[in-house]
C-alpha positions in Angstrom: -16.2 -21.7 -13.4 -16.9 -18.0 -14.3 -14.8 -17.2 -17.3 -15.6 -13.5 -17.0 -13.7 -13.2 -13.7 -11.1 -10.5 -13.8 -7.5 -10.9 -12.6 -6.5 -8.5 -9.8 -2.8 -8.0 -10.2 -3.3 -4.8 -12.1 -4.6 -3.3 -8.9 -1.5 -3.9 -6.8 0.0 -0.4 -7.2 -2.9 1.8 -6.1 -4.5 -0.8 -3.8 -1.4 -1.2 -1.7 -1.1 2.6 -1.4 -4.8 3.0 -0.6 -4.8 0.3 2.1 -1.6 1.5 3.6 -2.8 5.1 3.7 -6.3 4.3 5.2 -4.9 1.9 7.7 -2.3 4.3 8.9 -4.8 7.1 9.0 -7.1 5.2 11.3 -4.5 3.6 13.5 -2.2 6.5 14.0 -4.9 9.1 14.5 -7.0 6.9 16.8 -3.9 6.0 18.8 -2.8 9.6 19.1 -6.3 10.7 20.2 -6.5 7.8 22.7 -3.1 8.6 24.1 -3.8 12.3 24.6 -7.3 11.5 26.0 -5.7 9.0 28.4 -3.5 11.8 29.7 -6.7 13.6 30.9 -6.5 16.4 28.2 -9.5 18.5 27.3 -11.5 18.0 24.1 -9.9 21.0 22.4 -6.4 19.7 23.0 -7.4 16.2 21.9 -9.0 17.5 18.6 -6.0 19.7 18.0 -3.7 16.8 18.4 -5.8 14.7 16.1 -6.0 17.3 13.3 -2.3 18.0 13.5 -1.7 14.2 13.3 -4.0 14.0 10.2 -2.2 16.8 8.4 1.3 15.6 9.3 0.4 12.0 8.6 -1.1 12.7 5.2 1.9 14.8 4.1 4.3 12.2 5.4 2.4 9.4 3.6 2.4 11.3 0.3 6.1 12.2 0.6 7.1 8.7 1.6 5.1 7.0 -1.2 6.4 9.5 -3.8 10.0 9.0 -2.8 9.9 5.3 -2.5 7.9 4.6 -5.7 10.1 7.2 -7.5 13.1 5.1 -6.5 11.4 2.1 -7.9 10.6 3.9 -11.1 14.2 5.1 -11.4 15.4 1.5 -11.1 13.0 0.4 -13.8 14.2 3.2 -16.1 17.9 2.3 -15.5 17.1 -1.4 -16.3 15.3 -0.4 -19.4 18.2 1.7 -20.6 20.6 -1.1 -19.8 18.5 -3.7 -21.7 18.4 -1.4 -24.7 22.2 -1.2 -24.7 22.5 -4.9 -24.4 20.2 -5.5 -27.4 22.1 -3.0 -29.5 25.5 -4.5 -28.6 24.9 -8.2 -28.7 21.5 -9.3 -30.1 22.6 -12.9 -30.4 23.4 -13.2 -26.7 20.1 -11.6 -25.8 18.2 -14.0 -28.1 19.8 -17.0 -26.4 19.0 -15.5 -23.0 15.3 -15.6 -23.9 15.6 -19.1 -25.3 17.1 -20.3 -22.0 14.4 -18.6 -20.0 11.6 -20.3 -22.0 13.4 -23.7 -21.8 13.6 -23.2 -18.0 9.9 -22.7 -17.9 9.2 -26.0 -19.7 9.3 -25.4 -23.4 11.3 -27.7 -25.7 14.5 -26.1 -27.1 13.1 -25.9 -30.6 9.9 -24.3 -29.6 11.7 -22.0 -27.2 13.9 -20.8 -30.1 10.8 -20.2 -32.3 9.0 -18.3 -29.5 12.0 -16.2 -28.8 12.5 -15.4 -32.5 8.9 -14.4 -33.0 8.7 -12.3 -29.9 11.9 -10.5 -30.6 10.8 -9.8 -34.1 7.6 -8.3 -32.8 9.2 -6.2 -29.9 12.6 -7.4 -28.6 12.8 -4.8 -25.8 9.3 -5.6 -24.5 10.0 -9.4 -24.6 13.1 -8.9 -22.4 11.6 -6.5 -20.0 8.6 -8.8 -19.5 10.3 -12.2 -19.4 13.8 -11.4 -18.2 13.2 -8.5 -15.8 9.5 -8.9 -14.9 8.7 -5.3 -15.8 5.1 -5.1 -17.0 3.3 -2.0 -18.3 0.3 -2.6 -16.1 2.3 -2.6 -12.9 4.9 0.1 -13.7 5.8 2.3 -10.7 3.6 5.4 -10.7 4.9 7.8 -7.9 2.3 10.5 -8.2 -0.6 8.0 -8.2 0.8 6.3 -5.1 1.4 9.6 -3.3 -2.1 11.0 -4.0 -3.8 7.8 -3.3 -2.0 7.2 0.0 -2.5 10.8 1.2 -6.2 10.8 0.3 -7.0 7.5 1.9 -5.0 8.5 5.0 -7.1 11.6 5.3 -10.3 9.6 4.9 -9.2 7.0 7.5 -8.0 9.7 10.0 -11.4 11.4 9.7 -13.1 8.4 11.4 -11.6 8.8 14.9 -11.7 12.6 14.6 -15.4 12.6 13.9 -15.9 10.1 16.8 -13.9 12.5 19.1 -16.0 15.5 18.1 -19.4 13.8 18.8 -18.5 11.7 21.8 -19.1 12.8 25.4 -15.7 13.9 26.9 -15.8 11.0 29.4 -16.5 8.5 26.5 -13.9 9.6 24.0 -11.6 6.7 24.4 -14.3 4.1 24.2 -16.1 5.7 21.3 -12.9 6.3 19.3 -11.8 2.7 19.9 -15.1 1.2 18.7 -15.4 3.5 15.6 -11.8 2.9 14.7 -11.9 -0.9 15.1 -15.1 -1.0 13.1 -13.5 1.1 10.4 -10.4 -1.1 10.4 -12.6 -4.2 10.0 -14.4 -2.6 7.0 -11.1 -1.6 5.5 -9.6 -5.1 5.9 -12.6 -6.7 4.4 -12.7 -4.3 1.5 -9.0 -4.7 0.8 -9.3 -8.5 0.9 -12.3 -8.5 -1.4 -10.6 -6.3 -4.0 -7.4 -8.4 -3.7 -9.3 -11.7 -3.9 -8.2 -12.8 -0.5 -10.2 -14.2 2.5 -12.3 -11.4 3.9 -12.3 -12.6 7.6 -8.5 -12.9 7.6 -8.1 -9.4 6.0 -10.3 -7.9 8.8 -8.7 -9.7 11.7 -5.1 -8.8 10.8 -5.8 -5.1 10.7 -7.9 -5.2 13.8 -5.1 -7.0 15.7 -2.5 -4.3 14.9 -5.0 -1.6 15.6 -5.8 -2.9 19.1 -2.1 -3.2 19.8 -1.3 0.3 18.8 -4.3 1.8 20.8 -3.5 -0.1 23.9 0.2 0.9 23.8 -0.6 4.6 23.3 -3.3 4.5 26.0 -0.7 3.1 28.4 1.8 5.9 27.5 -0.9 8.5 27.9 -1.9 7.2 31.3 1.7 6.9 32.4 2.7 10.4 31.6 -0.7 12.0 32.0 -1.6 15.1 34.0 -3.9 15.4 36.9 -7.0 17.5 36.4 
C-alpha cells in the first residue's frame, strides 16, 4: 500500500465546476454546430452560431455557478451564525449533542464525553460545524472560484468543435465535429475520473454516451427544419 497517496475530496469544488463547464462546452457547442450544419447552413453561419453559443454558454455557466454556489455559501453562513448562538445560549446542550454524535459513531459514552470535552475546549464552534453540520474548511462553498473555473473550462471545451468547424471541408463539418468532440469528451471523462480516483473507462463512456445523444437529437432537429440550398 502506498502511504503517500493523497485523498481527493478537497478537489470536489473546483473539479465539479471544471468538468461540468468543459463537458457542457463540448456538448452544447458541438450539438449547436451539428444542428445548424444539418440545416444546410454555410460555414460563416455555422461559425457564427458556434461563437455565439460559446459566449452565451460561458456567461451562463459563470452566472449559474456563482448564483448556485453563493446560495450554498449563504446557507453555510446562516448555519454558522445559528451554531454560534446555540453555543452562547446553551453550552451544556451542545456538549451533550456532540457526545451523542460520537456515541452513535461507535465510541463508548465515557470516551465520547472526553473527546467532546477536549474538542470543545480547543474550538467548540469548529467541532460542531465539522461533526454536527458536516461543514469543513477545505470544501467550503467558493462562488467566484466555481464561476471562473466553469466559464474557463466551458470556453476551452467549446473551442474544440469550433476549431474542427473552421478547418474541416464544408461537406465534412458534421463528421469532423462529431469525431473531434467525442474524442475530447473521452479525454475529459478519463481525466476527470483519474483526478477523482474513479474508473477511467467508466468516466469516458458516460460522457461519450450523453454527447452522442445530444448530437444525434440536434442533428435530427436541424435536418427536420433545415433549408434547401
